[in-house]
C-alpha positions in Angstrom: -50.9 83.0 178.6 -52.3 80.4 180.9 -53.0 81.1 184.5 -50.1 79.9 186.7 -47.6 79.6 183.8 -44.4 81.5 183.8 -43.4 83.5 180.7 -40.3 82.6 178.7 -37.5 85.0 178.7 -35.5 85.7 175.5 -32.5 84.1 177.0 -34.5 80.9 177.8 -35.8 80.8 174.2 -32.3 81.2 172.8 -31.1 78.4 175.1 -34.0 76.2 174.0 -33.1 76.8 170.4 -29.5 75.9 171.1 -30.4 72.7 173.0 -32.8 71.6 170.3 -30.0 72.3 167.7 -27.6 70.1 169.7 -30.0 67.2 169.4 -31.2 67.1 173.0 -34.5 65.6 174.0 -37.3 67.7 175.4 -36.7 66.1 178.8 -33.0 67.0 178.7 -33.8 70.6 177.7 -36.4 70.9 180.5 -33.8 69.8 183.0 -31.3 72.3 181.7 -33.9 75.1 181.8 -35.5 74.0 185.1 -38.9 73.6 183.4 -41.4 70.9 182.9 -40.9 68.6 179.9 -44.4 69.2 178.5 -44.0 72.9 178.8 -40.6 72.7 176.9 -42.2 70.4 174.3 -45.1 72.8 173.8 -42.9 75.9 173.6 -40.6 74.1 171.1 -43.6 73.2 168.9 -44.8 76.9 168.9 -41.2 77.9 168.0 -41.0 75.3 165.2 -38.2 73.3 167.0 -37.7 69.6 166.8 -36.3 67.6 169.7 -34.5 64.3 169.5 -36.5 61.2 170.3 -35.7 59.7 173.7 -35.9 56.2 172.3 -32.7 54.3 171.6 -30.4 56.9 173.1 -28.3 54.4 175.0 -24.8 54.1 173.6 -24.2 51.0 171.6 -22.2 48.2 173.3 -19.1 47.4 171.4 -19.2 43.7 170.3 -16.0 41.8 170.8 -13.9 41.6 167.7 -13.2 38.0 166.6 -10.6 37.2 164.0 -12.0 35.3 161.1 -9.9 32.5 159.9 -9.2 32.5 156.2 -11.3 30.2 154.0 -9.6 27.0 152.9 -8.1 27.0 149.5 -10.3 25.0 147.1 -9.1 21.6 146.0 -7.4 21.9 142.5 -10.1 19.6 141.0 -12.9 21.9 141.9 -13.7 25.2 140.2 -14.6 27.2 143.3 -14.9 27.0 147.0 -18.7 26.7 146.7 -18.2 23.7 144.4 -16.1 22.1 147.0 -18.5 22.9 149.9 -21.7 22.0 148.1 -20.4 18.9 146.4 -20.5 20.0 142.8 -18.8 17.6 140.5 -15.1 18.2 139.6 -14.2 20.1 136.5 -15.1 18.1 133.4 -17.3 15.6 135.3 -20.6 17.5 135.3 -23.4 16.6 132.9 -23.1 19.9 131.1 -19.3 19.5 130.7 -19.8 15.9 129.4 -22.5 17.1 126.9 -20.2 19.9 125.7 -17.5 17.3 125.2 -19.8 15.2 123.2 -19.8 12.2 125.5 
C-alpha cells in the first residue's frame, strides 16, 4: 500500500465492479465512490475491470426526418430509370440492339 492512500473496502470493490459492468467511465465511477479517477482506474486494472471510454459519449442528435418523394416513373420507351436519367438510347435503338437485329 502506498503512503497516504486509503484502502478499498469490500463494499467499494463490489460497487466498482457493478459500475464497470454498467458501462460507466472511470471518472463516473470515481465520482460515485468519492475517489480520484486515476485511483479508480488503477484499482480497476488490478481487478481486471474494463471501463467505458469517455470519448463519444454525448447522445446523438436526432436528424430531422424528411419525406423522400417517389422517383418518377420511367418513360415507356426507356428500359429503366437509369436509362432515362443517363440518356441511354431507347429500347431497340442502341448499337447492340441494332447488331442483334442484323441492321
